[in-house]
DSSP file (Angstrom, degrees, kcal/mol; ACC not computed):
  #  RESIDUE AA STRUCTURE BP1 BP2  ACC     N-H-->O    O-->H-N    N-H-->O    O-->H-N    TCO  KAPPA ALPHA  PHI   PSI    X-CA   Y-CA   Z-CA
    1    1 A M              0   0    0      0, 0.0     3,-0.1     0, 0.0     0, 0.0   0.000 360.0 360.0 360.0 131.3   14.0   13.0   15.0
    2    2 A S        -     0   0    0      1,-0.1     0, 0.0     0, 0.0     0, 0.0  -0.441 360.0 -93.3 -77.1 153.3   13.2   13.4   11.3
    3    3 A P        -     0   0    0      0, 0.0     2,-0.5     0, 0.0    -1,-0.1  -0.259  37.0-113.3 -66.7 151.8    9.7   12.5   10.1
    4    4 A V  E     -A   64   0A   0     60,-0.5    60,-2.8    -3,-0.1     2,-0.4  -0.771  34.7-167.0 -88.9 126.8    9.0    9.0    8.8
    5    5 A K  E     -A   63   0A   0     -2,-0.5   104,-2.8    58,-0.2     2,-0.4  -0.951   6.6-174.1-118.4 133.7    8.2    9.1    5.2
    6    6 A V  E     -Ab  62 109A   0     56,-2.5    56,-3.5    -2,-0.4     2,-0.6  -0.978  19.3-139.1-129.0 136.3    6.7    6.2    3.2
    7    7 A F  E     -A   61   0A   0    102,-3.7   104,-0.5    -2,-0.4     2,-0.4  -0.862  23.6-169.7 -92.0 124.0    6.1    5.9   -0.6
    8    8 A V  E     +A   60   0A   0     52,-2.8    52,-2.4    -2,-0.6    25,-0.2  -0.922  17.7 168.2-116.7 144.9    2.7    4.2   -1.3
    9    9 A Y        +     0   0    0     -2,-0.4   122,-0.6    50,-0.2    49,-0.1   0.345  62.5  21.9-136.6   1.5    1.7    3.0   -4.7
   10   10 A G  S >  S-     0   0    0    120,-0.1     3,-1.5    37,-0.1   126,-0.1   0.060 119.4  -4.3-139.8-115.4   -1.4    0.8   -4.4
   11   11 A T  T 3  S+     0   0    0      1,-0.3     7,-2.2     5,-0.1     8,-0.8   0.563 124.6  60.5 -74.9 -10.0   -4.2    0.3   -1.9
   12   12 A L  T 3  S+     0   0    0      6,-0.2    -1,-0.3     5,-0.1     3,-0.1   0.466  79.1 109.7 -96.9  -2.3   -2.7    2.7    0.6
   13   13 A K  S X  S-     0   0    0     -3,-1.5     3,-3.0     1,-0.1     6,-0.3  -0.339  91.3 -79.5 -65.5 154.1   -2.8    5.7   -1.7
   14   14 A P  T 3  S+     0   0    0      0, 0.0    -1,-0.1     0, 0.0     3,-0.1  -0.381 126.5  21.6 -57.4 129.3   -5.4    8.4   -0.8
   15   15 A G  T 3  S+     0   0    0      1,-0.3    -2,-0.1    -3,-0.1     2,-0.1   0.297 101.0 129.0  89.8  -6.2   -8.8    7.0   -2.0
   16   16 A G  S X  S-     0   0    0     -3,-3.0     3,-1.1     1,-0.1    -1,-0.3  -0.310  76.3-100.4 -78.7 164.8   -7.4    3.5   -2.0
   17   17 A H  T 3  S+     0   0    0      1,-0.3     4,-0.3   116,-0.2    -5,-0.1   0.851 121.1  35.5 -54.5 -40.8   -9.0    0.6   -0.3
   18   18 A Y  T 3>>S+     0   0    0     -7,-2.2     4,-2.5     1,-0.2     5,-0.6   0.460  90.2  94.9 -95.6  -2.2   -6.7    0.7    2.8
   19   19 A W  I <>>S+     0   0    0     -3,-1.1     5,-2.6    -8,-0.8     4,-2.5   0.952  85.9  47.3 -54.6 -53.5   -6.4    4.4    3.1
   20   20 A P  I  45S+     0   0    0      0, 0.0    -1,-0.2     0, 0.0    -2,-0.1   0.885 118.8  39.9 -58.9 -40.5   -9.2    4.8    5.6
   21   21 A Q  I  45S+     0   0    0     -4,-0.3    -2,-0.2     1,-0.1    -3,-0.1   0.863 130.7  21.5 -76.8 -37.4   -8.1    2.0    7.9
   22   22 A Y  I  <5S+     0   0    0     -4,-2.5    -3,-0.2   138,-0.1    -1,-0.1   0.638 133.2  21.3-108.6 -22.3   -4.3    2.5    7.8
   23   23 A C  I >X<S+     0   0    0     -4,-2.5     3,-3.0    -5,-0.6     4,-0.7   0.726  83.1 104.8-122.8 -38.6   -3.6    6.1    6.8
   24   24 A E  T 34<S+     0   0    0     -5,-2.6     0, 0.0     1,-0.3     0, 0.0  -0.283 100.6   6.1 -60.1 129.0   -6.5    8.5    7.4
   25   25 A G  T 34 S+     0   0    0      2,-0.2    -1,-0.3     1,-0.0    -2,-0.0   0.332 120.3  77.9  83.3  -6.9   -5.8   10.6   10.4
   26   26 A K  T <4 S+     0   0    0     -3,-3.0    39,-2.7    39,-0.1     2,-0.5   0.390  74.4  83.9-111.5   0.1   -2.3    9.2   10.7
   27   27 A V  E  <  -C   64   0A   0     -4,-0.7    37,-0.2    37,-0.3    -2,-0.2  -0.908  50.5-170.7-113.1 126.3   -0.6   11.2    7.9
   28   28 A A  E    S+     0   0A   0     35,-3.0     2,-0.3    -2,-0.5    36,-0.2   0.839  79.6   5.8 -79.6 -34.4    0.8   14.7    8.6
   29   29 A R  E     -C   63   0A   0     34,-1.3    34,-3.0     2,-0.0     2,-0.4  -0.996  59.9-164.7-152.1 141.4    1.4   15.3    4.9
   30   30 A Q  E     +C   62   0A   0     -2,-0.3    32,-0.2    32,-0.2    30,-0.0  -0.990  12.8 178.4-126.9 139.8    0.7   13.6    1.6
   31   31 A Q  E     -C   61   0A   0     30,-1.7    30,-3.1    -2,-0.4    28,-0.1  -0.991  35.1-110.8-143.1 129.8    2.4   14.5   -1.7
   32   32 A P  E     +C   60   0A   0      0, 0.0    68,-0.5     0, 0.0    28,-0.3  -0.368  55.7 159.2 -55.2 138.9    2.2   13.0   -5.2
   33   33 A A  E     -C   59   0A   0     26,-2.3    26,-2.5    66,-0.2     2,-0.3  -0.902  30.1-145.7-155.5 175.1    5.5   11.4   -5.9
   34   34 A K  E     -CD  58  98A   0     64,-2.4    64,-2.4    -2,-0.3     2,-0.3  -0.993   6.8-170.7-153.4 152.8    7.4    8.8   -7.9
   35   35 A I  E     -C   57   0A   0     22,-2.1    22,-2.9    -2,-0.3     2,-0.3  -0.900  36.0 -93.2-136.0 166.3   10.3    6.4   -7.5
   36   36 A R  E    S+C   56   0A   0     60,-0.5     2,-0.3    -2,-0.3    20,-0.2  -0.650  76.1  75.5 -83.5 136.3   12.3    4.2   -9.9
   37   37 A G  S    S-     0   0    0     18,-2.2     2,-0.4    -2,-0.3    14,-0.2  -0.981  74.3 -76.5 159.2-165.7   11.0    0.6  -10.4
   38   38 A E  E     -F   50   0B   0     12,-3.0    12,-3.1    -2,-0.3     2,-0.4  -0.992  31.9-148.8-132.2 137.4    8.4   -1.6  -12.1
   39   39 A L  E     -FG  49 126B   0     87,-0.5    87,-3.1    -2,-0.4     2,-0.4  -0.875  14.4-168.3-110.1 140.1    4.8   -2.0  -10.9
   40   40 A Y  E     -FG  48 125B   0      8,-2.5     8,-2.4    -2,-0.4     2,-0.7  -0.976  23.9-131.1-130.6 139.1    2.9   -5.2  -11.4
   41   41 A D  E     -FG  47 124B   0     83,-3.1    83,-1.8    -2,-0.4    -2,-0.0  -0.800  18.2-168.0 -81.4 120.8   -0.7   -6.2  -11.1
   42   42 A L        -     0   0    0      4,-1.0    80,-0.5    -2,-0.7    -1,-0.1   0.491  33.7-125.7 -88.3  -3.3   -0.6   -9.4   -9.0
   43   43 A H  S    S+     0   0    0     78,-0.1    79,-0.1    81,-0.1    -2,-0.1   0.829  89.7  96.7  57.4  35.7   -4.3  -10.2   -9.8
   44   44 A V  S    S-     0   0    0      2,-0.5    95,-0.5    77,-0.0    -1,-0.1   0.211 109.4 -85.5-129.6  10.5   -5.1  -10.5   -6.1
   45   45 A G  S    S+     0   0    0      1,-0.2    92,-0.5    93,-0.1    -4,-0.0   0.416 105.8  60.7  99.1  -0.9   -6.4   -6.9   -5.5
   46   46 A Y  S    S-     0   0    0     90,-0.1    -4,-1.0   -36,-0.1    -2,-0.5  -0.982  76.2-116.4-151.8 157.2   -3.2   -5.1   -4.9
   47   47 A P  E     -F   41   0B   0      0, 0.0     2,-0.4     0, 0.0    -6,-0.2  -0.385  15.7-137.1 -92.1 171.2    0.0   -4.4   -6.9
   48   48 A G  E     -F   40   0B   0     -8,-2.4    -8,-2.5    -2,-0.1     2,-0.4  -0.992  11.7-145.4-127.0 138.7    3.7   -5.4   -6.3
   49   49 A L  E     -F   39   0B   0     -2,-0.4    64,-1.5    62,-0.4     2,-0.5  -0.857   7.0-164.9-101.3 133.1    6.6   -3.2   -6.8
   50   50 A R  E     -F   38   0B   0    -12,-3.1   -12,-3.0    -2,-0.4     2,-1.8  -0.985  19.0-140.0-114.7 128.8   10.0   -4.4   -8.1
   51   51 A L        +     0   0    0     -2,-0.5     2,-0.3   -14,-0.2   -14,-0.2  -0.562  65.3 104.6 -87.7  74.9   12.9   -2.0   -7.5
   52   52 A Q        +     0   0    0     -2,-1.8     3,-0.3     3,-0.1    -2,-0.1  -0.973  55.8  24.6-149.0 157.8   14.6   -2.5  -10.8
   53   53 A G  S    S-     0   0    0     -2,-0.3   -15,-0.1     1,-0.2   -17,-0.0  -0.097  82.7 -86.7  77.0-179.4   14.9   -0.7  -14.1
   54   54 A Q  S    S+     0   0    0    -18,-0.1    -1,-0.2     2,-0.1   -16,-0.1   0.235  82.1 115.9-114.3   9.9   14.6    3.0  -14.7
   55   55 A A        -     0   0    0     -3,-0.3   -18,-2.2   -18,-0.1     2,-0.4  -0.301  66.3-110.5 -74.8 166.0   10.9    3.4  -15.3
   56   56 A W  E     - C   0  36A   0    -20,-0.2     2,-0.5   -22,-0.1   -20,-0.2  -0.787  19.5-158.4-100.4 143.6    8.8    5.5  -12.9
   57   57 A V  E     - C   0  35A   0    -22,-2.9   -22,-2.1    -2,-0.4     2,-0.3  -0.989  19.5-145.0-116.3 127.6    6.3    4.2  -10.4
   58   58 A Y  E     + C   0  34A   0     71,-3.1    73,-0.5    -2,-0.5   -24,-0.2  -0.721  41.9 105.7-100.0 142.9    3.7    6.8   -9.3
   59   59 A G  E     - C   0  33A   0    -26,-2.5   -26,-2.3    -2,-0.3     2,-0.4  -0.759  61.6 -62.6-171.5-138.7    2.1    7.1   -5.9
   60   60 A Y  E     -AC   8  32A   0    -52,-2.4   -52,-2.8   -28,-0.3     2,-0.7  -0.991  25.5-135.5-138.1 142.7    2.3    9.3   -2.8
   61   61 A C  E     -AC   7  31A   0    -30,-3.1   -30,-1.7    -2,-0.4     2,-0.5  -0.901  29.2-160.8 -95.0 119.4    4.9   10.2   -0.3
   62   62 A L  E     -AC   6  30A   0    -56,-3.5   -56,-2.5    -2,-0.7     2,-0.7  -0.875  11.3-153.5-104.0 132.7    3.3   10.0    3.1
   63   63 A E  E     -AC   5  29A   0    -34,-3.0   -35,-3.0    -2,-0.5   -34,-1.3  -0.927  23.2-138.8-100.2 115.9    4.7   11.7    6.2
   64   64 A L  E     -AC   4  27A   0    -60,-2.8   -60,-0.5    -2,-0.7   -37,-0.3  -0.497   6.7-142.5 -78.6 141.4    3.5    9.8    9.2
   65   65 A K  S    S+     0   0    0    -39,-2.7    -1,-0.1     1,-0.2   -38,-0.1   0.868  92.6  25.4 -66.8 -35.2    2.4   11.7   12.3
   66   66 A D  S >  S-     0   0    0    -40,-0.5     3,-2.4     1,-0.1     4,-0.3  -0.995  71.6-139.6-133.9 127.1    3.9    9.0   14.6
   67   67 A P  T >  S+     0   0    0      0, 0.0     3,-1.4     0, 0.0     4,-0.3   0.745 101.0  71.3 -58.5 -21.7    6.7    6.7   13.6
   68   68 A A  T >> S+     0   0    0      1,-0.3     3,-1.3     2,-0.2     4,-0.6   0.713  81.5  73.2 -68.5 -19.1    4.8    3.9   15.4
   69   69 A H  H <> S+     0   0    0     -3,-2.4     4,-1.4     1,-0.3     3,-0.5   0.750  81.4  72.1 -64.1 -22.7    2.2    4.0   12.5
   70   70 A L  H <> S+     0   0    0     -3,-1.4     4,-2.6    -4,-0.3    -1,-0.3   0.809  87.0  64.8 -61.4 -29.7    4.9    2.3   10.4
   71   71 A D  H <> S+     0   0    0     -3,-1.3     4,-2.1    -4,-0.3    -1,-0.2   0.902 101.4  46.9 -61.2 -42.4    4.2   -0.9   12.5
   72   72 A S  H  X S+     0   0    0     -4,-0.6     4,-2.3    -3,-0.5    -1,-0.2   0.858 111.3  51.3 -70.5 -33.7    0.7   -1.2   11.2
   73   73 A L  H  X S+     0   0    0     -4,-1.4     4,-2.4     2,-0.2    -2,-0.2   0.918 108.8  53.1 -66.7 -42.0    1.9   -0.6    7.6
   74   74 A D  H  <>S+     0   0    0     -4,-2.6     5,-2.9     1,-0.2     4,-0.3   0.913 109.7  47.8 -58.0 -43.1    4.5   -3.4    8.1
   75   75 A Y  H ><5S+     0   0    0     -4,-2.1     3,-1.4     1,-0.2    73,-0.3   0.928 110.5  50.7 -65.1 -44.7    1.8   -5.8    9.3
   76   76 A L  H 3<5S+     0   0    0     -4,-2.3    72,-0.4     1,-0.3    -1,-0.2   0.906 112.0  48.5 -57.3 -41.9   -0.4   -5.0    6.3
   77   77 A E  T 3<5S-     0   0    0     -4,-2.4    13,-0.7    -5,-0.1    -1,-0.3   0.404 114.1-114.9 -83.0   1.5    2.5   -5.6    3.9
   78   78 A G  T < 5 +     0   0    0     -3,-1.4    11,-2.1    -4,-0.3     2,-0.5   0.881  68.5 142.8  69.7  35.3    3.5   -8.9    5.5
   79   79 A Y      < +     0   0    0     -5,-2.9    -1,-0.2     9,-0.2    -2,-0.1  -0.943  27.7 176.5-117.2 128.4    6.8   -7.5    6.6
   80   80 A A    >   -     0   0    0     -2,-0.5     3,-1.7     4,-0.1     7,-0.1  -0.988  22.7-148.2-127.2 119.2    8.6   -8.3    9.9
   81   81 A P  T 3  S+     0   0    0      0, 0.0    -1,-0.1     0, 0.0     4,-0.1   0.767  96.9  49.0 -59.7 -27.5   12.0   -6.7   10.3
   82   82 A N  T 3  S+     0   0    0      2,-0.1     3,-0.0     3,-0.0     0, 0.0   0.393  95.1  89.7 -93.8   2.7   13.4   -9.6   12.4
   83   83 A R  S <  S-     0   0    0     -3,-1.7    -3,-0.1     1,-0.1     5,-0.1  -0.717  93.7 -90.5 -95.0 148.4   12.3  -12.3   10.0
   84   84 A P    >>  -     0   0    0      0, 0.0     3,-2.3     0, 0.0     4,-0.5  -0.323  37.3-120.6 -54.7 138.8   14.4  -13.5    7.1
   85   85 A E  G >4 S+     0   0    0      1,-0.3     3,-1.5     2,-0.2    29,-0.1   0.858 111.4  61.1 -53.1 -37.3   13.6  -11.5    4.0
   86   86 A S  G 34 S+     0   0    0      1,-0.3    -1,-0.3    30,-0.1    30,-0.0   0.704 100.4  55.1 -66.4 -17.4   12.6  -14.6    2.1
   87   87 A E  G <4 S+     0   0    0     -3,-2.3    -1,-0.3    -7,-0.1    -2,-0.2   0.553  93.1  86.1 -91.6  -7.4    9.8  -15.2    4.6
   88   88 A N  S << S-     0   0    0     -3,-1.5    29,-0.3    -4,-0.5    -9,-0.2  -0.532  70.0-144.9 -84.7 156.4    8.2  -11.7    4.2
   89   89 A E  S    S+     0   0    0    -11,-2.1    25,-2.7     1,-0.3     2,-0.3   0.855  91.2  12.6 -82.6 -41.9    5.7  -11.0    1.4
   90   90 A Y  E    S- E   0 113A   0    -13,-0.7     2,-0.4   -12,-0.4    -1,-0.3  -0.941  74.0-143.0-128.9 152.1    7.2   -7.5    1.1
   91   91 A N  E     - E   0 112A   0     21,-2.8    21,-2.7    -2,-0.3     2,-0.6  -0.945  18.1-126.3-114.8 141.5   10.4   -6.0    2.4
   92   92 A R  E     + E   0 111A   0     -2,-0.4     2,-0.3    19,-0.2    19,-0.2  -0.771  38.2 174.2 -87.9 121.7   10.7   -2.4    3.6
   93   93 A I  E     - E   0 110A   0     17,-3.0    17,-1.8    -2,-0.6     2,-0.4  -0.965  33.5-117.5-132.6 143.2   13.5   -0.6    1.8
   94   94 A R  E     + E   0 109A   0     -2,-0.3    15,-0.2    15,-0.2    13,-0.1  -0.672  42.0 171.4 -79.0 131.1   14.9    3.0    1.7
   95   95 A V  E     - E   0 108A   0     13,-2.8    13,-2.7    -2,-0.4     2,-0.3  -0.963  39.1-100.6-137.8 153.6   14.7    4.4   -1.8
   96   96 A P  E     - E   0 107A   0      0, 0.0   -60,-0.5     0, 0.0     2,-0.3  -0.596  42.1-161.8 -72.9 135.7   15.2    7.9   -3.4
   97   97 A C  E     - E   0 106A   0      9,-2.1     8,-3.1    -2,-0.3     9,-1.4  -0.912   6.6-166.3-123.2 148.2   11.8    9.6   -4.0
   98   98 A F  E     -DE  34 104A   0    -64,-2.4   -64,-2.4    -2,-0.3     2,-0.1  -0.946  20.4-121.2-132.4 149.9   10.9   12.5   -6.3
   99   99 A D    >   -     0   0    0      4,-2.8     3,-1.9    -2,-0.3   -66,-0.2  -0.281  47.5 -91.6 -78.7 178.5    8.0   14.9   -6.7
  100  100 A L  T 3  S+     0   0    0    -68,-0.5   -67,-0.1     1,-0.3    -1,-0.1   0.615 127.3  59.3 -73.8  -8.4    6.3   15.0  -10.0
  101  101 A E  T 3  S-     0   0    0      2,-0.1    -1,-0.3     3,-0.0   -68,-0.0   0.180 121.1-106.6 -99.4  16.8    8.6   17.8  -11.2
  102  102 A D  S <  S+     0   0    0     -3,-1.9    -2,-0.1     1,-0.3   -69,-0.0   0.592  73.3 143.1  70.8  15.3   11.6   15.6  -10.7
  103  103 A Q        -     0   0    0      1,-0.1    -4,-2.8     2,-0.0    -1,-0.3  -0.731  57.2-108.4 -86.8 135.6   12.7   17.4   -7.6
  104  104 A P  E     - E   0  98A   0      0, 0.0    -6,-0.3     0, 0.0     3,-0.1  -0.364  30.4-177.6 -66.1 134.7   14.2   15.1   -4.9
  105  105 A I  E     -     0   0A   0     -8,-3.1     2,-0.3     1,-0.3    -7,-0.2   0.725  48.3-119.9 -92.9 -33.4   12.1   14.5   -1.8
  106  106 A G  E     - E   0  97A   0     -9,-1.4    -9,-2.1     2,-0.0     2,-0.4  -0.765  49.6 -23.4 125.2-170.5   14.8   12.4   -0.2
  107  107 A Q  E     + E   0  96A   0     -2,-0.3     2,-0.3   -11,-0.2  -102,-0.2  -0.640  66.4 170.8 -78.7 128.2   15.1    8.8    1.0
  108  108 A V  E     - E   0  95A   0    -13,-2.7   -13,-2.8    -2,-0.4     2,-0.2  -0.873  35.9 -98.9-132.6 162.5   11.8    7.3    2.0
  109  109 A W  E     +bE   6  94A   0   -104,-2.8  -102,-3.7    -2,-0.3     2,-0.3  -0.608  40.9 175.3 -79.2 145.7   10.5    3.8    2.9
  110  110 A A  E     - E   0  93A   0    -17,-1.8   -17,-3.0    -2,-0.2     2,-0.6  -0.974  28.9-123.3-145.6 154.9    8.9    1.7    0.2
  111  111 A Y  E     - E   0  92A   0   -104,-0.5     2,-0.5    -2,-0.3   -62,-0.4  -0.885  24.7-168.6-102.6 117.7    7.6   -1.9    0.2
  112  112 A E  E     - E   0  91A   0    -21,-2.7   -21,-2.8    -2,-0.6   -62,-0.2  -0.905  26.1-117.9-106.1 130.5    9.1   -4.2   -2.5
  113  113 A I  E     - E   0  90A   0    -64,-1.5   -23,-0.3    -2,-0.5   -62,-0.2  -0.394  34.0-116.6 -63.0 139.2    7.5   -7.6   -3.1
  114  114 A T     >  -     0   0    0    -25,-2.7     4,-2.8     1,-0.1     5,-0.2  -0.417  21.2-113.8 -78.0 157.4    9.9  -10.4   -2.4
  115  115 A P  H  > S+     0   0    0      0, 0.0     4,-2.2     0, 0.0     5,-0.1   0.879 116.7  51.7 -57.3 -38.7   11.0  -12.6   -5.2
  116  116 A S  H  > S+     0   0    0      2,-0.2     4,-0.8     1,-0.2   -27,-0.1   0.899 112.0  44.8 -69.2 -37.6    9.3  -15.6   -3.7
  117  117 A A  H >4 S+     0   0    0    -29,-0.3     3,-0.6   -28,-0.2     4,-0.5   0.901 113.0  52.1 -69.5 -39.4    6.0  -13.8   -3.3
  118  118 A F  H >< S+     0   0    0     -4,-2.8     3,-1.4     1,-0.2    -2,-0.2   0.915 106.1  53.7 -59.6 -43.3    6.3  -12.4   -6.8
  119  119 A A  H 3< S+     0   0    0     -4,-2.2    -1,-0.2     1,-0.3    -2,-0.2   0.725 100.4  62.3 -65.8 -24.4    6.9  -15.9   -8.2
  120  120 A K  T << S+     0   0    0     -4,-0.8     2,-0.3    -3,-0.6    -1,-0.3   0.614  99.0  67.4 -76.6 -13.5    3.6  -17.2   -6.6
  121  121 A N  S <  S-     0   0    0     -3,-1.4     2,-0.6    -4,-0.5   -78,-0.1  -0.756  82.1-121.8-111.0 152.3    1.4  -14.8   -8.5
  122  122 A Q        -     0   0    0    -80,-0.5     2,-0.3    -2,-0.3    -2,-0.1  -0.848  46.4-161.6 -82.8 125.9    0.5  -14.4  -12.2
  123  123 A T        -     0   0    0     -2,-0.6     2,-0.4    -4,-0.1   -81,-0.2  -0.842  24.2-162.8-120.4 148.8    1.6  -10.9  -12.9
  124  124 A T  E     -G   41   0B   0    -83,-1.8   -83,-3.1    -2,-0.3     2,-0.2  -0.996  28.9-122.6-126.6 126.1    1.0   -8.3  -15.5
  125  125 A H  E     -G   40   0B   0     -2,-0.4     2,-1.0   -85,-0.2   -85,-0.3  -0.450  16.5-139.6 -64.9 132.4    3.4   -5.4  -15.9
  126  126 A I  E >   -G   39   0B   0    -87,-3.1     3,-1.7    -2,-0.2   -87,-0.5  -0.829  17.1-164.3 -95.7  98.2    1.7   -2.0  -15.4
  127  127 A Q  T 3  S+     0   0    0     -2,-1.0    -1,-0.2     1,-0.3   -87,-0.0   0.812  83.0  50.2 -57.4 -37.7    3.4   -0.1  -18.2
  128  128 A N  T 3  S-     0   0    0      2,-0.2    -1,-0.3    -3,-0.1   -70,-0.1   0.541 103.1-128.7 -83.9  -4.0    2.4    3.4  -17.0
  129  129 A G  S <  S+     0   0    0     -3,-1.7   -71,-3.1   -90,-0.2     2,-0.5   0.673  70.7 114.3  71.5  17.1    3.6    2.8  -13.4
  130  130 A N        -     0   0    0    -73,-0.2    -2,-0.2   -91,-0.1    -1,-0.2  -0.956  54.7-153.1-130.5 116.9    0.3    3.9  -11.9
  131  131 A W        -     0   0    0   -122,-0.6     2,-0.2   -73,-0.5     5,-0.1  -0.777  28.7-130.3 -82.7 113.3   -2.1    1.6  -10.0
  132  132 A P    >   -     0   0    0      0, 0.0     3,-2.3     0, 0.0     4,-0.3  -0.438   6.0-131.9 -68.7 135.8   -5.5    3.2  -10.4
  133  133 A V  G >  S+     0   0    0      1,-0.3     3,-1.9     2,-0.2  -116,-0.2   0.827 106.3  66.9 -54.7 -32.6   -7.4    3.7   -7.2
  134  134 A A  G 3  S+     0   0    0      1,-0.3    -1,-0.3  -118,-0.1  -119,-0.0   0.687  90.3  64.9 -63.2 -17.4  -10.4    2.2   -9.0
  135  135 A C  G <  S+     0   0    0     -3,-2.3     2,-1.4     1,-0.1    -1,-0.3   0.554  70.4 115.3 -80.6  -7.2   -8.5   -1.1   -9.1
  136  136 A N    <   +     0   0    0     -3,-1.9     2,-0.4    -4,-0.3   -90,-0.1  -0.475  33.4 142.3 -73.6  96.0   -8.5   -1.4   -5.3
  137  137 A S        -     0   0    0     -2,-1.4     2,-0.4   -92,-0.5  -126,-0.0  -0.981  30.2-163.5-136.4 122.5  -10.7   -4.5   -4.7
  138  138 A I        -     0   0    0     -2,-0.4   -93,-0.1     2,-0.1     4,-0.1  -0.842  10.9-152.1-111.8 144.3   -9.7   -6.9   -1.9
  139  139 A E        +     0   0    0    -95,-0.5     2,-0.3    -2,-0.4   -94,-0.0  -0.242  65.0  69.7-113.0  44.6  -11.1  -10.5   -1.7
  140  140 A F  S    S-     0   0    0      5,-0.1     2,-0.7    -2,-0.0    -2,-0.1  -0.971  91.4 -82.4-152.8 168.5  -11.1  -11.2    2.0
  141  141 A N    >>  -     0   0    0     -2,-0.3     4,-2.0     1,-0.2     3,-0.9  -0.599  35.4-160.4 -76.8 112.1  -12.8  -10.2    5.3
  142  142 A L  T 34 S+     0   0    0     -2,-0.7    -1,-0.2     1,-0.2    -3,-0.0   0.745  85.0  59.0 -67.8 -23.6  -11.1   -7.0    6.4
  143  143 A S  T 34 S+     0   0    0      1,-0.1    -1,-0.2     3,-0.0    10,-0.1   0.714 122.1  18.3 -80.4 -18.6  -12.2   -7.3    9.9
  144  144 A T  T <4 S+     0   0    0     -3,-0.9     9,-1.0     1,-0.1     2,-0.4   0.503 110.3  71.2-129.9  -8.3  -10.6  -10.7   10.6
  145  145 A E  B  <  -H  152   0C   0     -4,-2.0    -1,-0.1     7,-0.2    -5,-0.1  -0.906  66.6-130.6-122.4 143.2   -7.9  -11.3    8.0
  146  146 A S     >  -     0   0    0      5,-2.3     4,-3.5    -2,-0.4     3,-0.5  -0.760  20.5-142.4 -80.2 126.5   -4.5   -9.9    7.3
  147  147 A P  T  4 S+     0   0    0      0, 0.0    -1,-0.1     0, 0.0   -71,-0.1   0.858  97.3  52.9 -60.6 -34.5   -4.3   -9.1    3.6
  148  148 A A  T  4 S+     0   0    0    -72,-0.4   -72,-0.1   -73,-0.3   -71,-0.1   0.821 129.3  13.7 -71.1 -32.0   -0.7  -10.2    3.2
  149  149 A H  T  4 S-     0   0    0     -3,-0.5    -1,-0.2     2,-0.2   -73,-0.0   0.583  87.1-130.0-124.0 -15.1   -1.3  -13.6    4.7
  150  150 A G     <  +     0   0    0     -4,-3.5    -9,-0.1     1,-0.3     3,-0.0   0.740  67.8 123.9  67.2  23.4   -5.0  -14.3    4.9
  151  151 A K  S    S-     0   0    0     -5,-0.3    -5,-2.3     1,-0.1    -1,-0.3  -0.811  71.2 -82.4-113.9 157.3   -4.7  -15.3    8.5
  152  152 A P  B     -H  145   0C   0      0, 0.0    -7,-0.2     0, 0.0    -1,-0.1  -0.173  46.0-110.4 -58.8 147.0   -6.6  -13.8   11.5
  153  153 A L        -     0   0    0     -9,-1.0   -10,-0.0     1,-0.1    -8,-0.0  -0.465  41.3 -95.1 -69.7 146.8   -5.4  -10.6   13.0
  154  154 A P    >   -     0   0    0      0, 0.0     3,-2.0     0, 0.0    -1,-0.1  -0.329  32.4-116.8 -61.8 148.3   -4.0  -10.9   16.5
  155  155 A A  T 3  S+     0   0    0      1,-0.3    -2,-0.1    -3,-0.1     0, 0.0   0.836 116.7  52.3 -55.8 -35.1   -6.5  -10.1   19.3
  156  156 A R  T 3  S+     0   0    0      2,-0.0    -1,-0.3     0, 0.0     2,-0.1   0.553  82.6 122.9 -79.9  -6.4   -4.4   -7.1   20.3
  157  157 A W    <   -     0   0    0     -3,-2.0     2,-0.4     1,-0.1     3,-0.1  -0.325  35.7-179.7 -62.3 129.0   -4.3   -5.7   16.8
  158  158 A D        +     0   0    0      1,-0.1   -86,-0.1    -2,-0.1    -1,-0.1  -0.876  10.9 174.1-132.9 100.6   -5.7   -2.2   16.5
  159  159 A A              0   0    0     -2,-0.4    -1,-0.1     1,-0.2    -2,-0.0   0.528 360.0 360.0 -81.2  -5.5   -5.6   -0.9   12.9
  160  160 A G              0   0    0     -3,-0.1    -1,-0.2  -138,-0.0  -138,-0.1   0.452 360.0 360.0 -91.2 360.0   -7.5    2.2   13.9
């Protein structure tokens, strides 16, 4: 089985707000990377990616130690594979990913904000395609709320 790779561009980047809870100790390898798209500040403490255009969005390609770790990232991003796409906050999509020298890394997972979730936010296009780690500020209780939905985490939830 090939390793599971995910492109992260916001609060899941190394040093980001959710790195310690969702990625630290769960990543076999991290590599600065980029994908084609547009990045937006949603003004809610995390960015949204639109997979459109030819601009670069910068982040990291993470190789997960265990494919099961993808489930916790899905939950954080408000994505359920069996739910209609329009009911997700983000959808997980395979995209071509490149290192910073334009060499292909391969197809990786990335989370794209859904059109309905995008429309609910006042957005600002991030022209340089890079969400600064210093922007990572979340406005809810991390121990009891899901960032994507603001509802309590299930009792069985173990983000660690």
